[in-house]
GUGU-743718 format. One record per residue (C-alpha): x, y, z; residue number from 1. Coordinates in steps of 0.05 Angstrom, whole numbers. Layout:
! GUGU-743718
SESE      xx      yy      zz    n
SESE       X       Y       Z  NUM
...
! end
This chain:
! GUGU-743718
SESE      xx      yy      zz    n
SESE   -2091    1052    3068    1
SESE   -2101     986    3031    2
SESE   -2177     991    3040    3
SESE   -2176    1064    3019    4
SESE   -2137    1048    2956    5
SESE   -2184     989    2941    6
SESE   -2246    1033    2946    7
SESE   -2215    1089    2903    8
SESE   -2194    1039    2850    9
SESE   -2262    1006    2849   10
SESE   -2296    1074    2842   11
SESE   -2249    1095    2787   12
SESE   -2264    1030    2750   13
SESE   -2339    1038    2760   14
SESE   -2336    1108    2732   15
SESE   -2295    1084    2672   16
SESE   -2345    1029    2658   17
SESE   -2409    1069    2666   18
SESE   -2388    1139    2644   19
SESE   -2327    1127    2599   20
SESE   -2254    1139    2613   21
SESE   -2262    1214    2600   22
SESE   -2309    1223    2660   23
SESE   -2260    1272    2695   24
SESE   -2278    1322    2640   25
SESE   -2348    1325    2671   26
SESE   -2381    1290    2612   27
SESE   -2404    1218    2603   28
SESE   -2388    1178    2541   29
SESE   -2461    1191    2520   30
SESE   -2453    1267    2523   31
SESE   -2488    1280    2590   32
SESE   -2457    1329    2639   33
SESE   -2432    1304    2706   34
SESE   -2438    1345    2770   35
SESE   -2412    1304    2829   36
SESE   -2429    1356    2882   37
SESE   -2501    1359    2857   38
SESE   -2503    1283    2864   39
SESE   -2479    1292    2936   40
SESE   -2529    1344    2958   41
SESE   -2587    1307    2925   42
SESE   -2568    1243    2962   43
SESE   -2563    1283    3027   44
SESE   -2635    1306    3015   45
SESE   -2656    1233    3008   46
SESE   -2618    1217    3072   47
SESE   -2655    1272    3111   48
SESE   -2721    1242    3088   49
SESE   -2701    1179    3127   50
SESE   -2714    1221    3189   51
SESE   -2785    1239    3212   52
SESE   -2774    1314    3205   53
SESE   -2842    1331    3175   54
SESE   -2885    1365    3227   55
SESE   -2950    1351    3190   56
SESE   -2947    1275    3185   57
SESE   -2924    1211    3220   58
SESE   -2912    1248    3286   59
SESE   -2894    1183    3322   60
SESE   -2849    1156    3267   61
SESE   -2778    1135    3280   62
SESE   -2718    1146    3234   63
SESE   -2695    1091    3187   64
SESE   -2624    1088    3210   65
SESE   -2604    1031    3165   66
SESE   -2626    1071    3105   67
SESE   -2587    1131    3131   68
SESE   -2524    1089    3128   69
SESE   -2541    1065    3057   70
SESE   -2551    1137    3035   71
SESE   -2483    1155    3065   72
SESE   -2452    1099    3025   73
SESE   -2484    1127    2962   74
SESE   -2456    1195    2979   75
SESE   -2388    1162    2989   76
SESE   -2389    1138    2916   77
SESE   -2399    1209    2892   78
SESE   -2351    1240    2942   79
SESE   -2294    1194    2921   80
SESE   -2310    1209    2848   81
SESE   -2305    1283    2864   82
SESE   -2238    1274    2899   83
SESE   -2212    1231    2841   84
SESE   -2232    1286    2791   85
SESE   -2189    1337    2828   86
SESE   -2132    1293    2854   87
SESE   -2087    1237    2835   88
SESE   -2105    1171    2869   89
SESE   -2048    1177    2920   90
SESE   -2068    1247    2940   91
SESE   -2142    1228    2946   92
SESE   -2121    1169    2990   93
SESE   -2079    1215    3034   94
SESE   -2137    1263    3044   95
SESE   -2184    1206    3064   96
SESE   -2134    1175    3111   97
SESE   -2121    1241    3146   98
SESE   -2195    1255    3159   99
SESE   -2228    1186    3165  100
SESE   -2228    1187    3241  101
SESE   -2263    1255    3247  102
SESE   -2314    1255    3303  103
SESE   -2378    1294    3305  104
SESE   -2392    1303    3379  105
SESE   -2464    1282    3364  106
SESE   -2490    1211    3371  107
SESE   -2559    1196    3343  108
SESE   -2577    1133    3381  109
SESE   -2647    1142    3407  110
SESE   -2694    1189    3371  111
SESE   -2712    1252    3408  112
SESE   -2758    1302    3373  113
SESE   -2731    1358    3415  114
SESE   -2662    1347    3385  115
SESE   -2683    1342    3312  116
SESE   -2650    1408    3292  117
SESE   -2585    1385    3325  118
SESE   -2589    1318    3291  119
SESE   -2603    1344    3221  120
SESE   -2555    1403    3224  121
SESE   -2496    1358    3212  122
SESE   -2526    1332    3146  123
SESE   -2551    1400    3124  124
SESE   -2481    1427    3134  125
SESE   -2456    1372    3088  126
SESE   -2508    1393    3037  127
SESE   -2488    1467    3045  128
SESE   -2415    1451    3031  129
SESE   -2434    1411    2969  130
SESE   -2472    1472    2944  131
SESE   -2412    1518    2948  132
SESE   -2383    1530    2878  133
SESE   -2311    1526    2901  134
SESE   -2266    1466    2890  135
SESE   -2204    1489    2927  136
SESE   -2164    1440    2968  137
SESE   -2192    1472    3031  138
SESE   -2263    1462    3008  139
SESE   -2250    1390    2988  140
SESE   -2222    1377    3058  141
SESE   -2282    1412    3090  142
SESE   -2331    1369    3050  143
SESE   -2294    1305    3067  144
SESE   -2288    1323    3141  145
SESE   -2363    1338    3145  146
SESE   -2379    1272    3111  147
SESE   -2340    1234    3165  148
SESE   -2375    1275    3219  149
SESE   -2441    1252    3189  150
SESE   -2418    1180    3190  151
SESE   -2395    1185    3262  152
SESE   -2462    1215    3284  153
SESE   -2499    1152    3264  154
SESE   -2446    1103    3285  155
SESE   -2422    1085    3215  156
SESE   -2350    1065    3227  157
SESE   -2297    1066    3173  158
SESE   -2297     990    3173  159
SESE   -2372     987    3163  160
SESE   -2368    1041    3109  161
SESE   -2316     998    3073  162
SESE   -2359     935    3078  163
SESE   -2422     970    3054  164
SESE   -2385    1006    2999  165
SESE   -2355     941    2972  166
SESE   -2425     912    2974  167
SESE   -2459     971    2940  168
SESE   -2404     974    2887  169
SESE   -2416     901    2871  170
SESE   -2491     915    2868  171
SESE   -2480     974    2822  172
SESE   -2438     932    2775  173
SESE   -2490     877    2779  174
SESE   -2545     927    2761  175
SESE   -2507     950    2700  176
SESE   -2495     878    2677  177
SESE   -2570     862    2685  178
SESE   -2596     920    2643  179
SESE   -2602     979    2692  180
SESE   -2589    1033    2638  181
SESE   -2633     998    2588  182
SESE   -2691     997    2638  183
SESE   -2698     921    2640  184
SESE   -2669     912    2710  185
SESE   -2718     893    2765  186
SESE   -2701     929    2830  187
SESE   -2752     892    2874  188
SESE   -2734     819    2888  189
SESE   -2791     778    2919  190
SESE   -2819     840    2952  191
SESE   -2752     867    2976  192
SESE   -2711     923    2946  193
SESE   -2643     900    2921  194
SESE   -2608     943    2974  195
SESE   -2643     904    3029  196
SESE   -2623     837    2998  197
SESE   -2552     862    2994  198
SESE   -2552     880    3069  199
SESE   -2580     812    3087  200
SESE   -2524     777    3048  201
SESE   -2470     821    3081  202
SESE   -2498     809    3151  203
SESE   -2495     734    3141  204
SESE   -2428     735    3105  205
SESE   -2386     793    3134  206
SESE   -2321     768    3102  207
SESE   -2349     753    3034  208
SESE   -2306     770    2974  209
SESE   -2326     817    2918  210
SESE   -2336     761    2867  211
SESE   -2371     715    2917  212
SESE   -2420     772    2932  213
SESE   -2436     783    2859  214
SESE   -2448     708    2851  215
SESE   -2497     709    2910  216
SESE   -2532     770    2881  217
SESE   -2541     734    2815  218
SESE   -2570     673    2849  219
SESE   -2619     714    2889  220
SESE   -2638     755    2827  221
SESE   -2651     693    2785  222
SESE   -2693     662    2840  223
SESE   -2735     726    2843  224
SESE   -2750     720    2768  225
SESE   -2779     650    2774  226
! end
């Protein structure tokens, strides 16, 4: 529960910092509407594009499973925000704790074109649930349960989800501090996307703290500007 609380608190703070403390009213401090479920299903679409589903091109391509995990972490940001909009922090934590060990029954380990519909169905079901204009407790639980099924299908454990989320949260904060909204932030560092640099740091430093991670990101970013 400690890790669940930590992630929810970090997400709440990130939303306060980037959107303003009134973000639960579905508006940013700059007067733009917020739709968390739209954020979710658009990220799911990006996730699906990490699989070689197109019959007209790259017929021998393999899925980018690492990017699938990163997209799931992005979805997790929006899903937690959605839960925090509709629930107090304690209740959101309880929902997550109750469903975090949900299993999918599907394991996408080695790519098999004959199973592509079976593989993608789990993500398309997540998208379908996000498209439903119903925010009842039952629908919130269904969306959360399907998310954890999606994680399980690609071997994204709760521990790895936590680690990647902490990393991506630090990266999101770093982006804001370096001019992301103003358009001055450089996303490519010495030929690598910042997400890739983040993963490399986490792989080498699995127990790194939030502040240590931000310091390493700053060092890498400054080196890329030279």
